[in-house]
C-alpha positions as CSV (number, residue, x, y, z in Angstrom):
1,M,-18.2,5.9,-20.9
2,V,-18.1,8.3,-17.7
3,R,-16.4,5.1,-15.7
4,V,-13.8,5.1,-18.8
5,L,-12.9,8.8,-18.2
6,V,-12.8,8.6,-14.6
7,L,-10.3,5.3,-14.8
8,A,-7.7,7.2,-17.1
9,L,-8.0,10.3,-15.0
10,V,-6.9,8.6,-12.1
11,V,-4.2,6.1,-13.3
12,G,-2.6,9.4,-15.0
13,L,-2.3,10.9,-11.3
14,A,0.2,8.0,-10.6
15,L,2.3,8.4,-13.7
16,P,4.3,11.8,-13.0
17,A,7.3,11.0,-11.4
18,G,9.3,13.5,-8.7
19,A,12.4,14.2,-6.4
20,E,13.4,12.5,-3.7
21,G,14.0,14.6,-0.2
22,L,12.0,16.9,2.0
23,S,11.8,20.3,0.6
24,D,13.7,22.9,2.4
25,E,10.2,23.6,4.4
26,D,9.0,20.3,5.5
27,L,13.1,19.9,6.7
28,L,12.8,22.9,8.6
29,R,9.2,21.9,10.5
30,K,11.1,18.3,10.9
31,N,11.8,17.7,14.9
32,E,15.5,16.4,15.7
33,G,15.5,13.6,18.5
34,G,12.9,11.6,19.7
35,Y,9.3,12.5,20.4
36,V,5.9,10.6,21.4
37,T,2.6,11.1,20.0
38,A,-0.5,9.5,21.5
39,L,-4.2,9.8,19.9
40,P,-7.8,8.2,21.3
41,L,-9.3,6.2,18.3
42,L,-12.5,7.2,17.9
43,A,-14.5,5.6,15.1
44,Y,-17.5,4.5,13.2
45,S,-18.6,2.3,10.0
46,A,-21.0,0.3,8.9
47,D,-19.0,-2.3,8.9
48,F,-17.6,-2.2,12.6
49,G,-19.9,0.0,14.3
50,V,-18.8,2.5,17.0
51,G,-15.0,1.9,18.0
52,G,-12.7,3.3,20.5
53,G,-9.2,2.7,21.4
54,V,-5.4,4.4,21.2
55,R,-2.6,4.4,19.2
56,G,0.5,5.5,20.8
57,Y,3.4,6.7,18.4
58,Y,7.3,7.0,19.1
59,Y,9.8,8.3,16.3
60,W,13.4,8.7,16.4
61,N,14.6,11.2,13.7
62,G,18.0,11.5,14.9
63,K,20.4,14.5,14.5
64,R,20.3,17.0,11.5
65,S,23.8,16.4,11.2
66,D,23.0,12.8,10.8
67,P,22.7,12.4,6.8
68,R,20.3,9.8,6.8
69,F,18.2,13.1,8.4
70,A,17.3,14.6,5.2
71,V,16.1,11.4,3.6
72,T,14.4,8.8,5.7
73,P,10.7,9.9,7.5
74,Y,12.7,8.9,10.6
75,L,15.1,6.4,12.0
76,A,13.1,4.3,14.0
77,R,9.0,4.0,14.4
78,V,7.5,2.3,17.2
79,F,3.7,2.1,17.8
80,V,1.1,0.4,19.8
81,N,-2.4,0.0,18.7
82,V,-5.3,-1.2,21.1
83,F,-8.9,-1.0,19.5
84,A,-12.4,-2.3,19.8
85,T,-16.1,-1.7,18.8
86,T,-19.1,-2.4,19.5
87,N,-20.0,-5.3,16.6
88,G,-17.4,-7.2,17.8
89,V,-14.0,-5.9,16.2
90,Q,-10.7,-5.7,17.9
91,Y,-7.6,-5.3,16.6
92,H,-4.2,-5.0,18.9
93,W,-1.2,-4.4,17.2
94,L,2.7,-3.5,18.1
95,D,4.7,-2.4,14.7
96,L,8.4,-1.7,14.6
97,D,9.7,0.3,11.6
98,A,13.4,0.9,11.1
99,P,14.9,2.7,7.6
100,R,18.5,2.2,7.2
101,V,19.2,0.7,10.5
102,F,22.5,0.9,12.0
103,S,23.4,3.3,8.6
104,S,23.3,0.6,6.7
105,P,20.9,0.0,3.6
106,Y,18.8,-2.2,5.1
107,R,15.2,-1.4,6.6
108,V,13.9,-3.9,9.1
109,R,9.9,-3.7,9.6
110,A,8.4,-6.3,12.3
111,Q,4.4,-6.8,13.2
112,L,2.9,-8.7,16.2
113,V,-1.0,-8.6,15.4
114,L,-4.2,-9.9,17.2
115,A,-7.3,-9.5,15.5
116,R,-10.8,-10.6,15.7
117,N,-13.7,-9.6,14.0
118,R,-17.3,-11.6,14.9
119,F,-18.7,-10.5,11.8
120,S,-16.2,-10.6,8.7
121,N,-18.0,-10.5,6.0
122,Y,-18.0,-13.1,3.0
123,F,-19.7,-12.1,0.0
124,G,-19.3,-15.2,-2.4
125,F,-16.7,-15.3,-5.3
126,H,-19.0,-15.3,-8.2
127,E,-20.2,-12.6,-10.8
128,A,-24.1,-13.2,-9.2
129,G,-23.0,-12.0,-6.0
130,R,-20.9,-9.3,-7.5
131,A,-23.7,-7.9,-9.3
132,A,-26.8,-7.8,-7.2
133,L,-27.6,-8.2,-3.2
134,R,-29.6,-11.0,-3.0
135,F,-30.4,-13.9,-0.4
136,P,-32.3,-17.2,-0.6
137,G,-34.8,-15.9,1.9
138,A,-36.0,-13.2,-0.6
139,S,-37.0,-13.4,-4.3
140,Q,-35.9,-9.8,-5.4
141,R,-32.4,-7.7,-5.8
142,F,-31.6,-5.2,-3.4
143,E,-29.9,-1.9,-4.4
144,R,-29.1,-0.4,-1.3
145,Y,-27.4,-2.6,1.6
146,S,-29.4,-0.9,4.2
147,D,-32.7,-2.3,2.6
148,Y,-31.2,-5.8,2.0
149,D,-30.0,-5.8,5.9
150,A,-33.4,-5.2,7.2
151,A,-35.0,-7.8,4.8
152,Q,-32.1,-10.3,5.5
153,R,-33.1,-9.9,9.7
154,R,-36.6,-10.9,9.1
155,I,-37.7,-14.1,10.4
156,V,-38.7,-16.5,7.7
157,G,-40.4,-20.2,8.5
158,G,-38.9,-19.9,12.0
159,E,-35.5,-18.9,10.6
160,T,-33.5,-15.5,9.8
161,Y,-30.7,-14.6,7.3
162,T,-29.3,-12.2,9.5
163,R,-25.9,-13.6,9.3
164,Y,-25.9,-15.0,6.2
165,D,-22.9,-13.0,4.5
166,Q,-21.0,-12.9,7.9
167,Y,-19.0,-15.5,9.9
168,D,-16.7,-15.5,13.0
169,Q,-12.9,-15.4,12.8
170,L,-10.0,-15.0,15.4
171,R,-6.6,-14.3,14.0
172,P,-3.1,-13.8,15.6
173,T,-0.3,-12.8,13.4
174,A,3.6,-12.1,13.1
175,I,5.1,-10.6,10.4
176,T,8.7,-9.5,9.7
177,S,10.9,-8.5,6.6
178,I,14.2,-7.0,5.7
179,E,14.7,-4.5,2.8
180,R,17.9,-3.8,1.3
181,A,18.1,-0.3,-0.9
182,L,20.2,0.3,-4.0
183,L,20.4,3.1,-6.6
184,G,20.4,5.2,-3.7
185,D,17.6,4.4,-1.9
186,R,15.1,4.5,-5.0
187,L,14.8,0.4,-5.2
188,R,14.6,-2.1,-2.3
189,V,14.5,-5.6,-2.5
190,L,12.8,-7.9,0.2
191,G,11.9,-11.1,1.7
192,G,10.0,-12.3,5.0
193,V,7.6,-14.4,6.7
194,R,4.1,-14.0,8.1
195,V,3.0,-16.5,10.5
196,S,-1.0,-16.8,11.1
197,Y,-3.8,-19.0,12.4
198,L,-7.1,-18.6,11.5
199,R,-9.9,-19.8,13.9
200,I,-13.6,-19.5,11.8
201,R,-16.9,-20.1,13.6
202,D,-20.1,-20.5,11.1
203,Y,-23.2,-18.8,12.5
204,T,-25.1,-21.7,10.7
205,G,-28.0,-22.8,13.2
206,R,-26.9,-20.5,16.0
207,T,-29.4,-18.3,17.5
208,V,-29.0,-14.6,16.4
209,D,-30.7,-11.0,16.3
210,A,-33.8,-10.8,14.1
211,T,-36.8,-8.9,13.7
212,A,-40.4,-10.4,14.2
213,D,-43.2,-10.0,11.9
214,D,-44.5,-6.8,13.9
215,G,-41.0,-4.7,13.5
216,A,-40.2,-5.6,17.5
217,E,-36.6,-6.9,18.2
218,S,-36.2,-10.5,18.7
219,S,-34.2,-13.6,17.8
220,A,-34.1,-16.9,15.7
221,P,-32.1,-19.8,14.7
222,Q,-29.9,-18.6,11.5
223,A,-30.5,-20.3,8.3
224,P,-27.6,-21.8,6.4
225,T,-24.9,-19.0,5.6
226,R,-23.3,-18.2,2.6
227,L,-20.3,-19.5,3.5
228,R,-21.9,-23.2,4.6
229,E,-23.6,-23.4,1.3
230,D,-20.3,-22.8,-0.7
231,C,-18.0,-24.9,1.7
232,D,-20.7,-27.9,1.2
233,A,-20.7,-27.7,-2.5
234,G,-16.6,-27.5,-2.1
235,L,-16.3,-24.3,-3.8
236,L,-13.7,-23.1,-1.2
237,V,-10.2,-23.7,0.5
238,G,-9.7,-23.3,4.2
239,C,-13.3,-24.0,5.8
240,S,-12.2,-25.2,8.7
241,G,-9.6,-22.6,9.2
242,G,-6.1,-23.5,10.1
243,R,-2.4,-22.2,9.7
244,D,-1.7,-19.9,7.3
245,H,2.3,-18.7,6.8
246,T,3.5,-17.5,4.0
247,F,7.1,-16.7,2.2
248,R,7.0,-13.1,0.9
249,V,9.5,-11.6,-1.7
250,G,8.9,-8.0,-2.7
251,L,10.5,-5.3,-5.1
252,V,10.0,-1.0,-4.1
253,Y,10.7,1.7,-6.3
254,D,10.1,5.0,-4.0
255,T,11.0,8.6,-5.0
256,R,8.6,10.1,-2.7
257,D,9.9,12.9,-0.9
258,F,8.3,12.4,2.4
259,E,6.3,8.6,3.1
260,P,3.8,9.6,5.6
261,D,3.0,12.9,3.5
262,P,4.5,13.0,0.2
263,N,4.4,15.9,-1.9
264,R,5.9,14.3,-4.8
265,G,7.7,11.1,-6.4
266,V,6.5,8.1,-7.1
267,Y,5.7,4.8,-5.2
268,A,6.1,0.9,-7.0
269,D,5.7,-1.9,-5.4
270,L,5.6,-5.7,-6.1
271,S,5.3,-8.5,-3.8
272,I,5.0,-12.2,-4.1
273,D,2.9,-14.0,-1.1
274,V,4.0,-18.2,-1.3
275,G,2.1,-20.3,0.8
276,T,3.9,-23.7,1.4
277,I,4.3,-26.7,4.0
278,A,8.4,-25.2,3.6
279,V,7.0,-22.5,6.3
280,G,4.6,-24.6,7.9
281,S,1.6,-23.7,6.1
282,Q,-1.7,-26.2,6.1
283,F,-2.5,-24.3,2.4
284,D,-0.4,-24.4,-0.8
285,Y,-1.1,-21.3,-2.9
286,V,0.8,-18.1,-5.0
287,R,-0.6,-14.2,-4.4
288,A,0.8,-11.5,-6.4
289,L,0.5,-7.7,-5.7
290,L,1.4,-4.8,-8.2
291,A,0.4,-1.3,-7.2
292,V,1.8,2.2,-8.5
293,R,1.2,5.6,-6.7
294,G,1.8,9.0,-7.8
295,Y,2.3,12.3,-6.0
296,W,2.5,15.8,-7.8
297,S,2.1,19.2,-6.5
298,P,1.3,21.2,-10.0
299,M,2.0,24.7,-8.6
300,P,4.1,24.6,-4.6
301,E,4.7,28.2,-5.2
302,I,0.7,29.4,-4.9
303,A,-0.8,26.2,-3.0
304,D,0.4,23.4,-1.2
305,L,-1.6,21.1,-3.5
306,V,-1.3,17.4,-4.6
307,L,-2.5,15.0,-6.9
308,A,-2.4,11.8,-5.5
309,G,-3.1,8.1,-7.3
310,R,-3.0,4.8,-7.0
311,A,-3.3,1.8,-9.5
312,M,-3.4,-1.9,-8.2
313,V,-4.0,-5.4,-9.8
314,Q,-3.8,-8.5,-7.9
315,A,-3.7,-12.3,-9.0
316,Q,-4.1,-15.6,-6.6
317,T,-4.0,-19.3,-7.3
318,A,-7.1,-21.6,-7.0
319,G,-5.3,-22.9,-3.6
320,T,-6.1,-19.3,-1.7
321,P,-7.8,-20.3,1.5
322,F,-11.4,-18.1,1.0
323,F,-10.1,-16.1,4.5
324,S,-7.2,-14.8,2.9
325,M,-8.0,-13.9,-0.4
326,D,-9.1,-10.4,0.7
327,V,-5.8,-9.7,1.8
328,L,-4.1,-7.0,-0.2
329,P,-0.4,-7.8,0.6
330,F,1.1,-3.8,-0.2
331,V,4.7,-3.8,1.0
332,E,4.7,-0.8,3.7
333,D,1.3,-2.1,5.4
334,P,-1.1,-5.2,4.3
335,R,-5.2,-4.2,3.7
336,T,-8.1,-6.0,3.2
337,G,-10.9,-5.3,0.2
338,L,-11.9,-4.5,-1.8
339,G,-14.4,-2.6,-0.2
340,G,-13.9,-0.4,3.2
341,H,-12.2,2.3,3.7
342,R,-8.4,1.7,2.3
343,T,-10.1,0.5,-1.3
344,L,-13.6,1.2,-2.1
345,R,-14.7,3.9,0.2
346,G,-18.7,3.8,0.5
347,F,-18.8,-0.2,0.1
348,R,-19.3,-2.5,2.7
349,Q,-15.8,-4.3,3.9
350,S,-14.5,-7.0,1.0
351,R,-17.5,-6.4,-1.2
352,Y,-15.8,-7.3,-4.3
353,V,-13.2,-10.4,-3.7
354,D,-12.2,-13.1,-6.2
355,H,-9.0,-14.7,-7.7
356,A,-8.4,-11.3,-9.6
357,M,-9.2,-7.7,-8.3
358,S,-8.0,-4.4,-9.5
359,A,-8.9,-0.9,-8.2
360,V,-8.1,2.6,-9.0
361,S,-8.0,5.6,-6.4
362,G,-7.5,9.4,-7.2
363,E,-7.4,11.9,-4.3
364,V,-6.6,16.3,-4.4
365,R,-4.8,16.7,-1.3
366,W,-4.9,20.9,0.0
367,T,-3.3,21.6,2.9
368,F,-5.4,25.3,3.8
369,A,-3.5,26.1,7.1
370,R,-0.6,25.2,9.2
371,T,-0.5,26.4,13.0
372,T,1.9,25.2,16.1
373,I,0.5,24.8,19.7
374,R,2.8,24.4,22.4
375,C,5.4,23.5,19.7
376,Q,3.1,20.8,18.1
377,K,3.0,21.4,14.8
378,L,-0.2,20.9,12.8
379,A,-1.4,21.3,9.6
380,F,-4.9,20.4,7.9
381,I,-5.9,18.9,5.0
382,V,-9.3,18.2,2.6
383,A,-9.1,15.7,0.1
384,P,-12.0,15.0,-2.4
385,F,-11.6,11.7,-4.1
386,V,-12.9,8.9,-6.3
387,D,-12.4,5.4,-6.0
388,L,-13.1,2.4,-8.6
389,G,-12.5,-1.1,-8.3
390,R,-13.2,-4.9,-9.6
391,A,-13.1,-8.5,-8.9
392,A,-13.4,-11.1,-11.3
393,D,-12.5,-15.1,-11.8
394,D,-9.3,-14.1,-13.7
395,L,-7.4,-11.3,-15.0
396,A,-9.0,-11.3,-18.2
397,G,-12.6,-10.4,-16.4
398,L,-11.2,-7.3,-15.3
399,A,-11.2,-6.2,-18.3
400,H,-15.1,-5.6,-18.5
401,V,-15.2,-1.6,-18.0
402,S,-18.8,-1.6,-17.7
403,R,-18.8,-4.1,-14.5
404,W,-16.2,-1.7,-12.8
405,R,-18.0,-0.4,-9.0
406,P,-17.4,3.5,-8.7
407,S,-17.4,5.3,-5.4
408,A,-16.4,9.4,-4.7
409,G,-16.3,11.6,-1.3
410,A,-14.0,13.5,0.6
411,A,-11.8,13.6,3.8
412,F,-10.6,15.9,6.5
413,R,-7.3,14.9,7.6
414,V,-4.9,16.7,10.4
415,S,-1.2,16.3,10.4
416,W,0.6,16.3,13.4
417,N,4.2,17.0,13.6
418,L,4.4,15.8,9.7
419,A,4.5,12.0,10.5
420,T,1.3,11.1,12.3
421,I,-1.9,11.8,10.2
422,G,-5.8,11.6,11.7
423,T,-8.1,11.2,8.8
424,L,-12.2,11.7,8.3
425,D,-13.5,10.2,5.2
426,Y,-16.8,10.3,3.9
427,G,-17.8,7.9,1.0
428,F,-20.8,6.9,-0.8
429,S,-21.4,4.4,-3.5
430,E,-24.6,2.9,-5.5
431,E,-25.1,0.7,-2.3
432,G,-25.0,3.1,0.4
433,S,-22.3,5.4,2.3
434,G,-19.9,4.7,5.0
435,L,-18.0,7.2,7.7
436,Y,-14.1,6.2,8.3
437,V,-12.1,7.4,10.7
438,N,-8.4,6.1,11.0
439,F,-4.8,7.0,11.1
440,G,-2.8,7.6,7.7
441,H,-3.4,8.7,4.1
442,M,-5.4,6.0,2.6
443,F,-2.3,5.4,0.2
């Protein structure tokens, strides 16, 4: 019953609509012309280990006399991201975003990404794997991921299950899209192409880290992984990797006052990815995602408080390659889940994945202080949150409310010159907890 009430509350947060355009106060704070921001990236999570890197932004806002100044977050934004972690993750990213390019109703986005994850999670696409943490080397189920991980590292019969739920992937990707604004910029239609290649390496039979009977660090051959078991059983598409190119169409309804840090408005997006040989893909499939976000300031005269909510549902066909099934193709910024910083904080990355997925999240964002240091405008935000999510074989399976997985926590965020948001989130769930350092609001 508690989960039903929380679900209703979070969905309710996504409903209020608001006016468009910056408030007078925020418009005065917005920088004129161009400026650069750069921050070191320091992160830690149970999935990725300790990470470091740098992200640098260049923003061009234009002149205050430009009619686009008050209704766009910027006229052009370019950022470069270089990032690597101790657990073998590399994420290097070049991104361009140009709203209302050349004073036209069109918006252009482009991304180049090189991603490497030596230990990508794969927990299987079946109800038994979602219900409990289990592996062949132990007879019991595990409630906490830390206990599960420790048990997997033991040597059993000369083998270990340390990497039972993981595989090594390398994915270079190029994405480009163009959007057309309609109805006074409230409605946008878009089309685009994503070109990607996956190289996959399985850990079965390879020597990996392990724990000896006396507790000492050791090594041993990896027993058959979950991925190898499911591939050998013919349950998965894409076991050898390959070209995963898609054509995308989408529809966006947007009344937010300011994209990077909205106080009011609604953002709804529908995106459809089609993998087809027509764009050179080795896989034929369709994936559709519908998401709604809402933002509402209940008492702007008293406090800078924003109630924010997001609800999403996704379905994909049987031909979807397994390595792409955790992709959530939001129009603004594709994510992966369910599990991890952008969906279910406190669960492991991509803990719940299947042909149908749904998640809801709610945050209470309170900006409690502002200051200016050497012409740099800073604002400080705290945001308690709650997340819920569910994966199932089909859309009908999402209706089992008792099988939705909740998590909760709080975030501390810093707004830099309005458009750059740094965030520190801590989430906890029934399986463990997670600490996340990143950029941008979760949604």
